[in-house]
C-alpha positions as CSV (number, residue, x, y, z in Angstrom):
1,X,0.1,0.2,0.2
2,X,1.3,3.4,-0.8
3,X,2.1,6.0,1.8
4,X,0.1,9.4,1.5
5,X,2.5,12.4,0.7
6,X,3.9,14.4,2.6
7,X,1.1,17.5,1.8
8,X,-1.3,15.0,2.2
9,X,-0.4,13.7,6.1
10,X,0.1,17.8,6.7
11,X,-3.2,18.7,5.6
12,X,-5.1,15.0,7.1
13,X,-3.3,16.4,10.7
14,X,-4.6,20.2,9.7
15,X,-7.9,18.6,9.5
16,X,-8.2,16.5,12.1
17,X,-7.0,19.2,14.2
18,X,-9.8,21.4,13.4
19,X,-12.0,18.9,13.3
20,X,-10.9,18.0,17.2
21,X,-10.4,21.5,17.8
22,X,-13.9,22.5,17.0
23,X,-16.3,19.3,18.0
24,X,-14.7,19.9,21.7
25,X,-15.6,23.5,21.0
26,X,-19.0,22.6,19.5
27,X,-19.6,19.9,22.7
28,X,-19.0,22.5,25.2
29,X,-21.2,25.4,23.4
30,X,-23.6,23.4,22.9
31,X,-23.7,21.8,27.2
32,X,-23.6,25.3,28.4
33,X,-26.2,26.3,26.0
34,X,-28.3,23.4,27.1
35,X,-27.7,23.9,30.6
36,X,-28.5,27.9,30.1
37,X,-31.7,27.7,28.4
38,X,-33.1,24.7,30.7
39,X,-32.1,26.8,33.7
40,X,-33.6,29.6,33.0
41,X,-36.9,27.9,31.5
42,X,-36.9,25.4,34.8
43,X,-37.1,29.1,37.1
44,X,-39.2,30.0,34.8
45,X,-41.3,27.0,35.0
46,X,-41.6,27.7,38.8
47,X,-42.4,31.1,39.1
48,X,-45.3,30.2,36.7
49,X,-46.0,27.3,39.5
50,X,-46.3,29.2,42.7
51,X,-47.9,31.8,41.5
52,X,-50.4,29.3,39.5
53,X,-50.4,27.8,42.7
54,X,-51.6,30.6,44.8
55,X,-54.4,31.0,42.6
56,X,-55.7,28.4,42.9
57,X,-55.5,27.9,46.7
58,X,-57.1,31.2,46.8
59,X,-60.2,30.0,44.7
60,X,-60.5,27.1,47.0
61,X,-60.4,28.5,49.5
62,X,-64.5,29.0,50.1
63,X,-67.8,26.7,51.3
64,X,-68.5,25.4,48.3
65,X,-65.3,25.2,45.4
66,X,-64.9,24.9,41.7
67,X,-62.2,23.0,41.1
68,X,-62.7,23.0,37.9
69,X,-63.6,25.8,37.2
70,X,-60.6,27.2,39.7
71,X,-58.2,25.4,36.9
72,X,-59.3,27.1,34.0
73,X,-59.1,30.9,35.8
74,X,-55.6,29.9,35.3
75,X,-53.7,32.2,32.2
76,X,-51.7,29.2,31.5
77,X,-51.2,29.5,27.3
78,X,-50.4,26.4,25.6
79,X,-46.8,25.2,27.5
80,X,-48.3,25.4,31.0
81,X,-50.7,22.0,32.0
82,X,-52.2,22.7,35.5
83,X,-53.4,19.4,37.6
84,X,-54.4,19.6,41.2
85,X,-55.1,16.8,43.6
86,X,-57.8,17.3,46.2
87,X,-58.8,14.6,48.5
88,X,-56.7,11.5,47.1
89,X,-59.1,12.9,43.3
90,X,-57.8,14.1,40.5
91,X,-58.4,17.1,38.7
92,X,-57.9,18.6,35.3
93,X,-59.1,21.1,33.0
94,X,-59.8,18.8,30.4
95,X,-59.7,14.7,30.0
96,X,-55.9,13.6,29.6
97,X,-55.3,11.0,31.7
98,X,-51.4,11.1,29.9
99,X,-50.6,14.5,32.7
100,X,-52.0,12.5,35.5
101,X,-49.5,9.2,34.3
102,X,-46.7,10.8,34.6
103,X,-46.4,11.9,37.5
104,X,-44.3,9.7,39.6
105,X,-44.9,9.0,42.3
106,X,-41.6,9.3,44.4
107,X,-42.7,12.9,43.6
108,X,-46.5,12.6,44.6
109,X,-45.1,11.4,47.6
110,X,-42.1,14.2,48.4
111,X,-44.8,17.4,47.2
112,X,-47.9,14.8,50.2
113,X,-45.2,15.5,52.5
114,X,-45.3,19.1,52.3
115,X,-42.3,20.1,50.4
116,X,-42.3,21.5,46.9
117,X,-40.1,19.8,43.9
118,X,-39.3,20.3,40.1
119,X,-38.2,17.4,38.0
120,X,-38.0,15.9,33.8
121,X,-40.5,13.9,33.0
122,X,-41.9,12.7,29.8
123,X,-45.5,13.3,28.8
124,X,-46.9,11.5,25.6
125,X,-43.3,10.8,24.5
126,X,-42.7,14.8,25.2
127,X,-40.1,16.0,26.7
128,X,-41.9,18.1,29.7
129,X,-41.1,20.0,33.7
130,X,-43.0,18.6,36.3
131,X,-43.3,21.3,39.3
132,X,-44.8,19.9,42.3
133,X,-46.6,23.1,45.0
134,X,-47.7,21.5,48.4
135,X,-50.9,23.8,48.9
136,X,-53.0,22.2,52.6
137,X,-52.6,18.7,53.7
138,X,-55.3,16.8,51.5
139,X,-54.7,19.6,48.4
140,X,-51.0,19.0,46.2
141,X,-50.7,21.9,42.3
142,X,-48.8,20.2,40.2
143,X,-48.1,21.8,36.7
144,X,-46.7,20.5,33.3
145,X,-44.2,22.6,31.4
146,X,-43.3,21.7,28.2
147,X,-40.1,21.5,26.4
148,X,-41.0,20.2,23.0
149,X,-39.6,24.0,21.4
150,X,-36.2,24.2,23.8
151,X,-35.8,20.4,22.3
152,X,-36.2,21.4,18.8
153,X,-34.3,24.1,19.5
154,X,-31.1,22.4,20.8
155,X,-32.0,20.2,17.6
156,X,-31.2,23.1,16.0
157,X,-27.7,24.1,17.4
158,X,-26.7,20.6,17.4
159,X,-27.1,20.6,13.3
160,X,-25.1,24.2,13.8
161,X,-23.2,23.8,15.8
162,X,-22.5,19.8,13.8
163,X,-22.5,21.7,9.9
164,X,-19.6,24.7,11.8
165,X,-17.1,22.0,12.8
166,X,-17.3,20.1,9.6
167,X,-17.0,23.3,7.7
168,X,-14.2,23.9,9.9
169,X,-12.8,21.1,9.4
170,X,-12.9,21.7,5.7
171,X,-11.7,24.9,5.6
172,X,-8.3,23.2,8.0
173,X,-8.0,20.6,5.1
174,X,-7.9,23.7,3.1
175,X,-5.7,25.9,4.7
176,X,-3.6,22.7,5.5
177,X,-3.2,21.7,1.4
178,X,-2.4,25.7,0.8
179,X,0.2,26.2,3.4
180,X,2.2,22.4,2.2
181,X,1.7,23.6,-0.7
182,X,4.1,26.9,-0.5
183,X,6.0,25.7,2.0
184,X,6.9,22.7,-0.7
185,X,7.6,24.9,-3.1
186,X,11.5,25.3,-3.1
187,X,11.2,21.1,-2.5
188,X,9.2,21.3,-5.5
189,X,11.6,23.1,-7.7
190,X,14.5,20.5,-6.4
191,X,12.9,17.3,-7.3
192,X,12.3,18.9,-10.9
193,X,15.3,19.9,-11.0
194,X,16.5,16.3,-10.3
195,X,14.3,15.2,-12.7
196,X,15.8,16.8,-15.2
197,X,19.2,16.3,-14.3
198,X,18.0,12.1,-14.2
199,X,16.5,13.5,-17.9
200,X,20.1,14.0,-18.7
201,X,20.8,17.6,-18.6
202,X,23.3,18.4,-16.0
203,X,23.7,21.4,-16.8
204,X,20.2,22.4,-14.2
205,X,20.6,24.2,-11.7
206,X,19.0,25.8,-8.2
207,X,18.8,29.7,-7.6
208,X,19.9,29.9,-4.1
209,X,17.0,32.7,-4.1
210,X,14.6,29.7,-4.1
211,X,14.4,30.3,-0.7
212,X,16.3,32.3,2.2
213,X,16.0,28.9,4.9
214,X,17.2,26.3,2.0
215,X,19.9,28.4,1.1
216,X,21.9,26.1,2.3
217,X,20.4,23.2,0.8
218,X,20.4,24.7,-2.9
219,X,24.5,25.1,-2.4
220,X,25.4,22.2,-1.4
221,X,23.0,20.2,-4.3
222,X,24.6,22.6,-6.8
223,X,28.1,21.4,-5.9
224,X,26.2,18.1,-5.8
225,X,26.0,18.6,-9.4
226,X,28.3,20.1,-11.0
227,X,31.1,17.4,-9.2
228,X,28.0,14.7,-11.1
229,X,28.8,16.9,-14.0
230,X,32.2,16.5,-13.3
231,X,32.6,13.0,-13.0
232,X,29.7,12.4,-16.5
233,X,32.1,14.3,-18.1
234,X,35.3,12.7,-16.9
235,X,33.4,9.2,-17.6
236,X,32.6,10.4,-20.9
237,X,35.9,11.1,-22.8
238,X,37.6,7.9,-21.1
239,X,35.1,6.2,-22.4
240,X,35.4,8.4,-25.4
241,X,39.5,8.6,-25.3
242,X,39.2,4.6,-25.0
243,X,37.3,3.8,-27.1
244,X,39.0,5.7,-30.4
245,X,42.4,4.3,-29.0
246,X,41.4,0.9,-29.9
247,X,40.0,1.6,-33.0
248,X,43.4,1.6,-35.0
249,X,44.3,-2.0,-33.4
250,X,41.1,-3.4,-34.0
251,X,40.9,-1.7,-38.1
252,X,44.6,-4.1,-38.1
253,X,43.4,-6.7,-36.3
254,X,39.9,-7.1,-38.7
255,X,42.4,-6.9,-41.9
256,X,44.9,-9.6,-40.3
257,X,41.8,-11.3,-40.4
258,X,40.3,-11.1,-42.9
259,X,43.6,-12.4,-45.0
260,X,43.2,-15.0,-42.7
261,X,39.3,-15.5,-43.7
262,X,40.8,-15.3,-47.2
263,X,43.7,-18.4,-46.6
264,X,40.7,-20.4,-45.4
265,X,41.0,-23.3,-47.8
266,X,44.9,-23.1,-46.8
267,X,44.7,-23.9,-43.7
268,X,44.6,-27.4,-41.5
269,X,41.0,-27.8,-40.0
270,X,42.8,-26.1,-36.7
271,X,44.1,-23.4,-37.9
272,X,40.6,-22.9,-40.0
273,X,38.4,-23.1,-36.2
274,X,40.8,-20.9,-34.7
275,X,41.2,-18.2,-37.5
276,X,37.0,-18.2,-37.5
277,X,37.1,-17.6,-33.4
278,X,39.5,-14.8,-34.0
279,X,37.3,-13.6,-36.4
280,X,34.6,-13.4,-34.5
281,X,35.7,-12.3,-31.2
282,X,37.3,-9.5,-33.0
283,X,34.1,-8.6,-34.9
284,X,32.6,-8.9,-30.9
285,X,34.9,-6.5,-30.1
286,X,34.4,-4.6,-32.3
287,X,30.7,-3.2,-31.7
288,X,31.8,-3.0,-28.3
289,X,34.1,-0.4,-28.7
290,X,30.6,1.1,-31.3
291,X,28.1,1.0,-28.1
292,X,31.2,2.6,-26.1
293,X,31.5,5.4,-28.3
294,X,27.3,5.9,-28.3
295,X,27.5,6.2,-25.5
296,X,30.2,8.1,-24.3
297,X,28.6,10.9,-26.5
298,X,24.6,9.8,-25.3
299,X,24.1,12.0,-22.9
300,X,24.0,14.6,-25.4
301,X,20.1,16.5,-26.0
302,X,18.1,14.3,-28.9
303,X,18.1,16.8,-31.6
304,X,14.5,15.9,-33.1
305,X,13.6,16.5,-36.7
306,X,11.1,15.2,-38.8
307,X,11.2,11.7,-38.4
308,X,9.8,8.3,-41.3
309,X,9.5,6.2,-38.0
310,X,7.5,3.2,-39.7
311,X,10.3,3.4,-43.0
312,X,13.1,3.1,-40.0
313,X,11.5,-0.4,-38.2
314,X,11.3,-1.7,-41.5
315,X,14.7,-1.3,-42.8
316,X,15.1,-2.7,-39.1
317,X,14.1,-5.7,-40.7
318,X,15.5,-5.6,-43.5
319,X,18.7,-5.4,-42.3
320,X,18.4,-8.3,-40.5
321,X,16.5,-10.4,-42.9
322,X,12.8,-10.2,-40.8
323,X,9.6,-9.8,-42.3
324,X,8.2,-6.3,-42.8
325,X,4.4,-7.7,-41.9
326,X,6.3,-7.6,-38.5
327,X,5.8,-4.2,-38.3
328,X,2.1,-3.3,-36.7
329,X,2.3,1.0,-37.8
330,X,-1.6,2.4,-35.0
331,X,-4.0,4.2,-38.0
332,X,-3.7,7.4,-35.1
333,X,0.2,7.8,-35.7
334,X,1.5,10.2,-38.1
335,X,3.2,9.9,-41.0
336,X,6.6,11.6,-38.9
337,X,7.4,11.8,-35.5
338,X,9.5,14.9,-33.9
339,X,13.2,12.2,-32.7
340,X,16.4,11.9,-32.9
341,X,16.9,9.9,-36.1
342,X,20.6,8.3,-35.4
343,X,19.1,7.0,-31.3
344,X,15.4,5.9,-32.7
345,X,17.2,3.5,-35.3
346,X,19.6,2.1,-32.8
347,X,16.3,2.3,-30.5
348,X,15.0,-0.6,-33.0
349,X,18.4,-2.6,-34.1
350,X,19.0,-3.2,-30.4
351,X,15.7,-3.9,-29.5
352,X,15.7,-6.8,-33.1
353,X,19.0,-7.7,-32.2
354,X,17.9,-8.9,-28.8
355,X,15.4,-10.2,-29.5
356,X,16.8,-12.5,-32.2
357,X,19.9,-12.8,-30.4
358,X,18.2,-14.0,-26.2
359,X,14.1,-14.5,-27.2
360,X,13.8,-16.3,-30.3
361,X,12.9,-14.2,-32.6
362,X,11.1,-10.5,-32.8
363,X,7.3,-12.0,-33.5
364,X,6.0,-8.7,-33.3
365,X,7.2,-4.2,-34.2
366,X,4.7,-2.1,-33.2
367,X,4.1,2.1,-32.7
368,X,2.3,3.5,-31.2
369,X,0.7,6.4,-29.1
370,X,0.3,7.6,-25.6
371,X,-0.6,11.0,-25.7
372,X,1.9,13.2,-27.8
373,X,4.0,10.5,-26.6
374,X,5.3,7.9,-29.2
375,X,5.5,4.8,-28.5
376,X,7.9,1.3,-30.0
377,X,6.7,-1.9,-29.0
378,X,9.2,-5.5,-29.5
379,X,7.3,-8.8,-28.5
380,X,9.7,-12.1,-29.1
381,X,9.4,-15.8,-28.8
382,X,11.6,-16.2,-25.9
383,X,11.0,-17.5,-21.5
384,X,10.4,-13.8,-20.9
385,X,12.7,-11.6,-18.2
386,X,12.1,-12.3,-14.2
387,X,10.3,-9.6,-12.4
388,X,13.5,-9.0,-10.2
389,X,16.1,-8.3,-13.6
390,X,13.4,-6.0,-15.7
391,X,15.3,-2.8,-14.1
392,X,18.8,-4.1,-14.1
393,X,18.7,-5.6,-17.9
394,X,18.9,-2.0,-19.2
395,X,22.3,-1.5,-16.8
396,X,25.4,-1.5,-18.8
397,X,27.4,-4.3,-19.4
398,X,24.3,-6.3,-17.7
399,X,25.0,-10.0,-18.3
400,X,23.5,-12.4,-15.9
401,X,21.0,-14.4,-15.4
402,X,18.4,-12.9,-17.4
403,X,20.8,-12.6,-20.5
404,X,21.7,-16.8,-19.7
405,X,18.6,-17.3,-19.1
406,X,17.5,-16.0,-22.8
407,X,20.1,-16.5,-25.5
408,X,23.1,-17.5,-25.9
409,X,25.2,-14.9,-23.2
410,X,27.3,-13.1,-26.6
411,X,26.3,-9.6,-26.2
412,X,28.3,-6.8,-25.6
413,X,25.6,-6.1,-22.3
414,X,25.4,-2.3,-23.2
415,X,22.5,-2.9,-26.2
416,X,19.8,-2.1,-23.8
417,X,21.5,0.5,-21.5
418,X,21.9,2.2,-25.0
419,X,17.4,1.5,-25.5
420,X,17.4,3.2,-22.2
421,X,19.3,6.1,-22.6
422,X,18.4,7.1,-26.1
423,X,15.2,7.3,-24.9
424,X,16.1,8.8,-21.9
425,X,17.6,11.9,-24.2
426,X,14.0,12.5,-25.7
427,X,12.9,13.0,-21.9
428,X,11.2,9.5,-22.1
429,X,12.1,5.4,-20.9
430,X,12.3,2.3,-21.6
431,X,10.6,-0.9,-19.8
432,X,10.0,-5.2,-20.2
433,X,6.9,-6.7,-19.1
434,X,5.2,-10.0,-19.9
435,X,3.4,-10.6,-23.4
436,X,0.3,-12.1,-23.8
437,X,0.8,-15.9,-24.8
438,X,4.6,-15.6,-24.0
439,X,7.3,-13.7,-24.3
440,X,8.6,-10.2,-23.5
441,X,7.4,-7.2,-24.4
442,X,10.5,-4.4,-24.4
443,X,8.7,-0.9,-24.1
444,X,9.9,2.3,-25.2
445,X,8.4,5.5,-24.8
446,X,9.6,8.8,-26.2
447,X,7.7,11.8,-24.8
448,X,7.5,14.8,-27.0
449,X,7.7,13.4,-30.5
450,X,3.3,13.4,-31.5
451,X,2.4,16.8,-30.7
């Protein structure tokens, strides 16, 4: 599983932190508001209940009181409902049996003992505040105040605070994304510079003014690139000098081998075999020197011109005695590609040689595209390339199990390295995978070649 990037981690941390903080603040705000509203409603309900109780007491202080009429005389509005218990009987203004059933027996005993009491209850499934006031030894007054409106208010408040918490969390994530984007901009510049250097642009440098806090990093990076450029140039010159120095004796050896080859019919069998082996090794040595020269000048930028790549592919097949029918050209491709002719010709040649030498022969040469990038694919009929060798096979002088497992192992070990180097000079890459049905599929991507 791929680990999230630094920007994603920081943004997530901002979001989580903002969510936790906003949630905590929302919970505290909700609880404080809830308590404040409930306390205020309770104080109001108690004052109203005592006032109404005094009215009921005055109404009952007659010789023949009309209890129902006394209760109806109360100005309780729609949110308060009075209940009177007199001489063991319940009295309400209307036939509401649910009211008396909602009054707990424990609270009844407390009020009957002469102590006022307050308790939150539910009447018909709705919240309410019950206030009990003793009137006399035989009468107790209860007032039920509805809390439904308050509950609705608290519900709306909870939804609003939740929305605020989510909004704050989203804002925190956006802020984290913005902050990291701004903070990581210098590191992005370093990464871009490293990518250009890896693509062969060794003249790339970081500006010391990119960020004052990263001045030391920029200086160290530029010094590292300077040393790398000097090392690459030294290695390139060494390889070029060695290759050029070897050309003269090689030409002499090649001429001598040609003389031996022409006189082979006058030689005994052992001498003829030896001369043939010498000629083969000289030819292989010549190819190695040519590849070294190509590698030495391969760090130069690609010289792009309009090139008929399909024609190059067919010519490469013809030069190796392969049928041109192997070449498959995508219908959407233009007639020419903007590429370096010499480099692409060598890519095709090396991939075909690799298929012939190590892959049991090529089965297809496909030319396609992905976006503005041209794609060259060569399939072979070999045993494929093990997954653990698919990167190393493009390194220089790699002729380990990947080569010996696929063929004779008589190559120079530089063919696929040149393919990768020529692809990188175009800003692209080379890789290898499995061909459906068996074998290997070598793929080269050349960005910007189909603009």
